[in-house]
N, C-alpha and C positions, 0 to 999 in steps of 0.2 A: 560503864562497860555494857550494861544491859541494852542501852539504846542502839548499840552497834551489832547486836546479835541477830541471827536469822536462823530459821529452822533448816534442816538438812535438805528437804525437797526444794525449798526456795533457792538454796545455794547451788544445788545441782543444776537447776534450770538456769541460774545465773552463769555458772561455769560453762555449760553447753553453749549458751548464747555468746559468751565472751570468746570462746574458741572459734566460733563461726564468724564473729563480727570484727574481731581485732584486725585482721588483714584488710578489712574494708573501710576502716575509718579514714577519712580524708577524701575517699573516692565517692562517698555517699553520706552527706550530712544528715540524712533522715533516719539512718540506722541508729537504734538506741538499745541499750541493755535494759533488762527488766528493772523496774523501779526498786531502789534499795537505798540504804543510808548513804549520804554523800561522803566521799573520801575527804578527810581533813585537809585543809589548805596546805600546800607545800609537800604533801605526802603522796605516795603511790600505793595502791592496793596490790599486794603480791598474789598472783594466781598460780600456785605451783602445778606444774604438769607432771603427773605421776608417771615415773618410769617403771618398767618391769624390773625384776631383780634377776641377777645372774644365778643360774642353777649351780650346784656344787661343782667345784673344779675337779678334773681328773688328776690323779696323782701320777707323776712321772714314772713310767714303768721301770726304768733302769734303777730307780731307788728301791723298788721292792726287792730286787735281787741282790742289791749291794748291802753288805754288812758294815761298810766303812763310810760310804758317802752319806753325809747328812746335810749337804748344802742344797738349798732350793734356788733355782733361777726364776724369779717371778716373771721374767719376760719370755724366755724360751720355753719354760715348762707350764706356764699358766696364762700369761696375758694374751698369747695368740689363740687361746682356746676359749676366751671369754666372748662367746658368740651366741649362746643359747640362753634366752631369758624366759622367766615365768612370772605371771602376775602375782601380786600380793593378794591373799584371800580377802573376800569381802568382810568387813568388820575389823580388819587390822587397824591398829592405831599407829600414827607416825608423828614424830617430832620434825618440824621444819625449823632448821636453825640457820640464821643468817649471821655471818661473820663479817663485820665491817673491816674492809681492807686497810683503812687509814689508821684506826686506833685499836683494832683487834677485839673490840667488844662484841658480845653475842646477844642476840635476841631470839626467842623461840615462840612457836605456836603449835598447838596440838591439832591433829586432823584424824578423821576416820576414813578408811577406804570404802567407797560405795561403788559396786559394779552394776552397770545398767543391764547387762545380759551376760550370757556365757557363750563360749565358742570363739571363732575367729573374729567375729564382729563386735566382741565385747568392748565396752568403754568403761574406764575406771576414773573415778573422781576422788579428790581429796577435799573433804568437807570439814570446816572448822568444828571443833567439839571441845569438851572438857573431859579430863581423865583423872583417875586416882593414881596413887603411888605405884600401883601394879600395872599401870598402862591400860586400864579398862575404861571404856566410855561410861561416864556418869551423866552426861547431858549432850545430846546431839545438836545443841544450839551453841554457837560460839562466834567470836568476832574474827574477821580476817586479820591478816598481818599487814600493817602499814609501815612503810619505810620512807625515809626522807629522800625526796627527789634529788638526783645528781650524785648520790653516794654509790660506791662500788662494794659489792658483797660476794662472798663465797656462800653457796647454799648447800647445806648438809641435810641429810635425812637419816633418821634412826627409827627402827620399828622393832618391838612395840614402844610406845611413848611412855616408858617407865620414868619414875622420878629420877632426875639427874642430880649429881653431887652439886649442891649449891655453891660450895666454896670453890670448887674447880671451875664451875661455870662463870663465877665472878672474875676468875683469872683468865677467862677466854678459852677454857678447855671443856670438852664434852666427855663426861665420865660417869660411870656407875659401877655397881658390883654385880657379879654374875656367878651362877652355880652350874654344875653339870645337869644335863637333862632339859635345857631351855634353848630354843632358837631365838636369835635376834639378828637384825640386819642393819647395815649402814653403808653409805657411799663414802669410802675413805680414800686416803692418798696412796695406798699400796700399789695400785694398778692404774695405768693411764685411763682406762675406760671407766673406772669408778670415781676418779678424782673430780671434785667440783671445779668448775671454771669460773673466773671472775665475771660478774655481770653488773653493768651499770644500771641503776634504778632510774627509769625514764618515764615521763608522762607523755606518751605519744598519741593519745586519743582523748576525746572529751570526758570520758569516764574516769581517767587516771587509773586504769587497770593494766597491769603488765603481766603477761604470761612468762613464767620462769621455768625453763626446762631443767629438771633435776637429773643428775647422773644416776645410773643404775646402782642399786644396792647389792651387797654380797654378804653371805653368811659370815658371821664373826666367830663361829665355833667350828670345830671339826664334826664330821658326821660319819657314824658307823652304819652301814646298811647290811642287813642280814636277810637272806631269802632261803627258806626251807621248803623243799619240795617232797612230794610223796614218792617213795621208791617201791620196790617189790614187796608185796604183802600188806601195804598200807593203803587203806581206802578212805580214811578220815583223819585229818590233821588239824589241830587247833592249839591255842595257847590257854593255859590255866589262868584263872582270874588274878593270881599272884604275879603274872607277867614274867619278866626276865630281870636278872640282877647282874650288875657289872661292878667289879671291884678292881683295885689296882689303878684307879684313875687318878688324875691330878687332884690333889687335896684342895677342895673348894671352901674349906672353913679353917684357915690358919688362925693362930692366936692373935688377939688384939694387939695392934702395934706392929704387925708384920709388914715388911716392905711390899708384900704381895697382896695384901688385903686384910680381911678380918673374918670373924665368925659368920658374918652375913654374906661372904663371897669374896672372890678375887676381883682385883681392880681391873676394869676395862676402860680404855680411852680411845677416842677417835684417832685413828692413824693419820698422820699428816704427810707422810712421804714413803717412798719405796723402802722396804726393810724395817719400817717402824711397826713392829708387831703389836697388836692391840692388847694383848695380855702378857704380862711378865711371868715367865714360867719358873716353877720351883723344880729344879732338876732332881732333887733327891726325895721329894715328898710325894709318894704315890699311894696314899692311904684313902683316897676318895672312893666313894661308892654311890651307886644310883640304882633305884628300882624303877623300871619302865614298863608301862602298861599298854601303850598304844600300838596297834598293829592293824594290818589289813590282810584279807584273804582274797586273792584274785580269782578270775573265772576258772582257772585250772587247778584251784585248790592249794596254791602255794602261799605260804605265810611270809609276809613282807614286814620287816621291822626296820625303822629308821630312828637312830638314837643320836641326838646332839650331845657332844662331850666337849669339855674344855680342851684346848690344844695342849699337847704334852710331847716331850722328847725325852725318852728314857729307854734303856735296854736292860736294866738291872732286874726288873720285876715284871712279869707278864700281867696283862689285863685278863681277868678271868670272867667269863660270861656264863651264867647259869640259865639255861632255857628250861622253863617249866611248861612242858607240852602235854597234850592229850593225844596219844597215838591210838587210833581206833577206839577212842573213848576212854582209854586207860591213862591215868595221870603218870607221867614219866618225866624225870629231870635228866638233863645232859649238861655237861660242863665243857667249855671250850676255852683254850688258852691262846691268847694273841701275843706271840713272842716278838713280833715286829711292831714296836710302838714308837712311832714318830709322826704323830697326828698334828696337822697344821690347820690353822684357821682358814675356812673357806674351802677346804678339801673334803672329798668324799671317799670312803674306804669300804669296799664291798666284799662280802663273804657269802658263798653259796653252799648250802648244805643239803643233804638228802637223808631221809630216814627210811630204812627198809627193814623187813623182817624175813629172815631166812632160817628155816628149821626151828622156829620158835624163838630165835635170838634177834633182838632189836639192835640194829647197827646205825650209828650216826656218823656220816663222813662229811668233811668240809674241804673246800678249796678257796684260796684267795683269788679274787677277781680284780685285775688291774685294768683300768680303762685308759685307752689312748684318746678316744673321742667321746663315746657314748657313756654317760654316767647315770642314766636313769633306769629304774626298774620298769618292766620286767626284764630279766636276763634272757637273751636269745641263744 
């Protein structure tokens, strides 16, 4: 394996050259890719083209007001709004998984995202690497993925490149276990725009390198977004080091042997079709909790918090969010109850709050924000 490895800078140069030269092969036999290890005979080197990921989906506004409707229409309510994408951050790890259409076997290779610049002209590359069980890069030198010429594959992507369930992988399935508080992305079969399409592996140039366009990925968890702004009498607003606490979430540590997972998390699998939800939900077990510490403060002094949570559908028990704030430098805690709990994978749910002080009394008010189109902070 070592003789096939190359460092990340060499591979990025190779990718850039390949993307420029692949359309030219046949028209100019003098064009050559940078020197590298030869592709094994009868094989083709796969050069994955990194897509951007879809931002969180807006929730259908009619469902916010309805106490009885719990049915989602993935085409009318979501698929027509899958039009805004954002790039994966530099340093993200990705599994590229090729599924052989003939025998359903899977092969995988790990990559790290490297962005050449920022802004509208930014270019992103997937560079082969090695990763640990947590999906962290351990070595930025890795071998490319080679596939047999003439075979047809579906190409899936999962980020981060965490350790996959080896038994499920041997069965032709992509799966691992997940907990509240973690983002991860995949291009699955729930929506037309994220579904991988069959691609025949072909050697169409002297280098036997094929560019493989990947379908965009989408978040596999639900996302809660909170924005807290300063009201009357408040000139300084921040979060205490202890962050915020959420309780009443989907239990992410069921007993060993549960059909939903185990103490190390709930079972997630790569969705293969519309309506195939990636995580099987426990309708009655809402004992999960999560402490979350990440937040940002924007130019106007508003606190923005985005929390990934496991999908859940339950109305019997509210989600309780405890905000540990510093209002004008004074530690203060506020509790919020989310009575509308029907959180779906890939969706974003927004809440906007305001802290004000009147006659020495601190007041915290909230409103639910439902998006029809724009799902990104800051709120306008």
